[in-house]
N, C-alpha and C positions, 0 to 999 in steps of 0.2 A: 551332307549325308549323316554326319554324327549327330547333328541336331535332330534330324528326323527320327533316328533310332531312339534317341533319348525321350522324344515325345511319345513314341509308340510303346515304350517299356511298361508304363502303368497299365495299358490295356492288354499287352501280350503276356505279362508275367504276373501271377498272383502272389500276394505277400506270403512269406514263409509260414506264418501262423495259420493262414487260410489253407495252405497246402497240407499242414499237419492235421487240421480239422477234416479235410477231405479224406486223408489216409485213414483217420480214425473211423470215419463213416464207412469206409470200405471194409475194414476188418470187423467192425461191429455188425454190419449187415450180413456177414457170413453166418453168424450165430442166429440172427433173426430169421434168416432163410430156412435154417434147419428146424427151428421151432414152429414156424408158420406151416411147414409141410408135415410136421409130425406130432405136435403137442395135442391137438384135438383127437388125433388117432390114438395117442397114448391114453388119454382119458377114456376114449371109447373102449380100448382094450382092457382097461381097469374096471369096466362095467358101468361107467357113467352114462346116463341118458342124455338126450339132446338138450333138454331144459337145464340139466345140471352142468353140461359142458358150457352152455351159454352163460350160466351164472358165474362159473369160474373165470371166463373171459371178461365178463362184466366187472368182476371184482378187481381184476388187474387194471382195466381201463379207468374205473372209478378212483382207484388209488392214485393213478397217474394224474387225474384231474386235480385231486386234492393237493398233490405235490406241486403241480404247475402253479396253482394259486399262490403257493408260498415262494417258490424259487424264481418264477418268471420275472417279476418286477425287480427282484434283488440284483439281477445282472446289470441293471442300469446304475446301481449304486455301489455294488461291491465287486463287480467284475465277474467273468465267466469261468476262468481257469479252475479255481478251487471248487466251484460247484460241479463242473464236469468231472473232476477227479473223484468227488464224492459219489457221483452217479455210477461211474465205472467200477469203483470199489464195491458198491452195494450190488451191482449186477453180477460181478464176479463171485461174490459170496453166495448169491441166490443160485447161480448155475452150479457151483460146487455142491451146495446142499441138495439140489435136485438130482445130481449125478450119483452122490454117495448114499443118500438115504432111501430106504424102502417104505418109510412112513408117509402115507398119503397126506396127512396134515402138514408135514414139512413141505411136500411138493406144492400144495395149494398156497401156503404162505410164500414160498419162493416165487411161484407164478404170479402172485399178487404184486410182489415187490418189483419183479423184473418184467412183468407183462408178457410172459411167454405166449407165443401164438398170435400176437396182435398184428404182426406184419407192418411194422412202422418204417419200412424202407431204410433201415439203418439209422434212423433218427434216435436221439438220446432220450427216448421215452418222455417222462414229464420234464426233463431238462432240455428238450428240443428247442424251446424258445431261447434259452441261454446260448446254445450253439448257433442258432440262426441269427441272433442279434450280434454275436461276435463277428460272424462273416459279414453281416451288413455294415458294421461299423468300419471294417477295414477295406471295404470296396464301395464303389459308387457307379451309378449309371449302367452302361453296357457291361463293365467289368463285373458288377454285382450280379447282373442277369446271367452272365457266363458262369460265375462261381456257383450260384445256386443251381443252375442247370447241370453243371458237372457234378455237384454234390448229389443231386437226385440220380444222375446216371450211374455213378459209382455205387450208390446204394442198391439200385436195381441189379447191377451186375453181381454184387456180393450176395444179394438175396437169391439170385439164380444159382450161383455156385453152391450156396448153402443148401438150397432145396434139393439140388442134384445129389448132394452127399447122403441124403436119406436113403437112396438106393444102395449105398455101399454095403450095409450088413447083408442084404440078400445076395449081392454080388460075390461076397467072400464066404457064402454058405451059412450065414447066421441070420436066419429070417426073423420076423417079428412075432413068431409064435411064442418065443421067449420074451416076456415083457421087459426083461433086463436089457434087451437090445436098445430099447427107447432111452433108458437112463444114460447109456454111454454117449448118446448123441449130444448131451449137454456139455461135453468136453469142448465142443466148437464155440458156443457162446462164452464159456470160461476163458478160452484162449484169446478170443476177440477182445474181451474186456481187459485182460492183462496187457495185450498189445496197445489198446487204447490208452491205458494209464501211462505207458512209456512214452507214447506220442504226445499226449497233452502235457505231461510233466516237463517236456522239453520246449514247450511254447512259451513265448514272452508276450503276454497280452499288453497292448498299448493302453495308455490312459484314454478314457472316453472323451470324445470331442464335445466342446460346449458351443452352442450356437451363439451368434453375435447378439441376439436379443437377451440371452441369459447372462452375457458378460457385462451388460450395462447396469451399473449400480442404481442409477436414477434415470429411468427411461422417461422420455418426453411423453406428453399425453398422446401424441400421434403414434409413437412407438408402442405404447401400452395398448392402444386401441387395435393396432395391427397384430400384436401378439395375441390378444384375446380372439381376434378374428381367425387367426391361424389355428389356435387350439380348438375353437368351435368346429372348424372345417375338419380337422383331424378326428375329433370325437365323433362327428357325423359319419365319416368314412369308416371308422372302427365299428360303429354300431351296424352299419350296412354289412361290413365284413362278417361280423358275428351272426347276423341273420342268415346270410347265404351259407356260411359254414355249418350252422346248426342243421339246416336241411340236408346238406351234403353228408354231414357226419352220421346222421341217422340212416341215410341210404347206404352208406358204406358199412356200417356196423351190422346191418341185418344179414348180409351175405358175405362180406369181405373176409373176416377172420374165420369163417366156417366153410370155405371152399373145399379144403381137404376132407372134412367130415361129409360134406354134400356129395363129393365124388365117391366116397366110400359107401354111403347109404344108397345113392341113386344108381350106381353101376356095380357095386360090390368089389371095387378095386382095392388093392393093397398098397402100402406105403411105397414099395419098389416101383410102382407105376405112377402113383400120385406125385411123388417128389419130383421126378423129371418133368411131369406135366406142368407143375407150378414153376419149375426152373425155366421152362420155355416161355411162360408168360412174363416172368421177371426180366428175362433176357430181351424180349421184344419191347417191354416197357422202357428199358434203357435206350433202345433205338428211338422210342417215342419221344424221349426228352430232347434228343438231338433234332428230331423232326419239328417239335414244338418251337424250339429256339430258332430254327431256320424260317419257319412260317411267321414267327413273331417279328423277325427282322423285316419281313416283306409286308405283312398284313397288320401288324400290331400285336402286342402280347395278349391283350384281352380277347381280341378276335380269334387268335390262334387257339386259346383255351376253349372258348365256346364252340368253335368249329370242330376241334378234335374230339371234345367230349360229346358232341352230338352224334358223331359216328360211333363212339363207344356206347352210347345209349341204345342204339339199334342192336349192337352185338350183345348187350346185356339182356335185352328182351328175347333174343333168339336162343341164348345158351340153354335154358331149361327145356326147350321144345324139341331138341334133336334127340334121336333114340339111341345113339351110340356114344361111348366114352371118347373116342378119337375126335368126333365132330364137336362135342362139348368143349374139349381141350382147345381145339382150334379157335372156336369162338371166344373162349375165355382169354386166350392169348391175344387175339385180335383186339378185344376190348382193352387189354392192358396197354397196348400201343397207344390207343387214342384217349384213354382215360387216365391211367396212372402216369403216363408219359408227360402230363401237364404239371406234375408236382412242383418242379423247380420254378416254372413260370408263375404259378400261383403264389409261391413264397416271395418271389421278386415283386409281384404286385402288392402284396401285404406290406413288404418292407418299404415300398415307395410312398405309403400313405402318411408317414410321419417324419419328423425331423430326426437326426441321429440320436439325440438324447432321449427319445421316446421309442427307440427301436425295440427295446426289451418289452415294453408294454404292448407294442403292435404284435410282436411275435407271440406274446402270451395270449392275446385276444385270438390270434390265428389258431393257436393250439387248443385253448380251452373251448372255444366255440365249436371246434370240430370234435374234440374228444368227449365232451360231456354227453351229447346225444349219441355219439358212437358207442359209448359205454352201455347204453340201453339196448342198442341194436342186437347184440349176440343173444340176449335172453329171448327176444322175439323170434329171431331167425332160428336159434337152436330148438325152441319149442315147436316151431312149424316143421322143421326138417325131421326132428325126432318123431313127429306124429305122421310122417309120410307125405307132407305137403311140399313137394319138390319144386313147384312152379311159383306158388304164391309169394315166397320171399323175393323172388326176382321181379315180379310185377309191382310189388310195393316199392322196392328199390328204384325201379324205372320211373314210377310216378314222381317220387321225390327228386330223382336226378333231373327230370324234366323241369320241375319247379325251380330247382337250383340254377339251371342254365338261364331261365327267363330272368330271375332276380339278378344274377351275376352280370348279365349284359346291361340290364337297366341301370344298375348301380355304378358299374365301373367301365361301361363301354366308352365313355368320354375320355378315359385316361390314355387311350391310344393316340388321340390327337395331341395331347400334351407331351407324350413320349416322343412323338416324331418331331 
């Protein structure tokens, strides 16, 4: 009996560092939930037009891409803990500046650094590959899939709670007619970053594991040939990952960060209604991560991703066609279950494409290939919504999502057999 319990422990219990990273994700996502539900509305209240709002979001996403290029591969050589502490400190400073300053230039700089309104599900912005690689190094197999699924679930729950907080000013009699009410919402991401600093500072990152091939000082010709074959296969899979993510990223960027603005323009709703609507979507997305994991255990991880997102695609097409706010919210929430709920599974698939010593590279490819085209999307979507085109952004996104699903299944469908 004792032996059986000892064998199950690695599967049933996550490493302490991973638990700290999950807790950090949860507190960070609270602040992101607040800004995704309010930041575009704040800019709208300041008089920014749709294209200008899209440009601000694009600047934050583009800055994130540049930073990812620098910090992603560094985690394989220099570790993750210090890099994540730098990120949290910078995010805290940006939130404090946005809360205290009335200068719009300060707000835009802070938004560019911290990526306000991007809706990253609690991920560490451009440092997300660092965080993801750390989790991947300390877990393996089913435990890794569980850790990344739980990571996504906690992120969505935090985003839901944060988005719901946007209704608080109206509930206490301080509506958003006073633009200063928006500034005080930045206290939540500030508090989340400070809590994240405390959690990460207490972690003790293990040394990176080195593969058997890398340990051999003088590999035999057969070993060298095998190593080259493995690298070629990994590089091919990473190129495929980048291709599919690029299509997906553009589709997400066109409408994803702009949903609060779309609800406001399409139905004339205020933050007090939009915040809870987005909170419902994030809450159901958390349930979607659990559903994806359960389906993955029965059907395979890739099959569950493609099946779930196919349902989400139908909901995406239907959302702009309904005439009432409540119906649009219901469809948006349904889409969140089947689309955003696959986030943890997709991260697990990306992590499985390389050996441990290249997990930082894999996570960087995963993030960069998604974020670079996603940075362009808000400019397109903001311009269309600002011009009164409330359906076209969804149609463009749906076409791109359909192409993504075809490519994803063609490139990675065979991984389910290997997983089983």
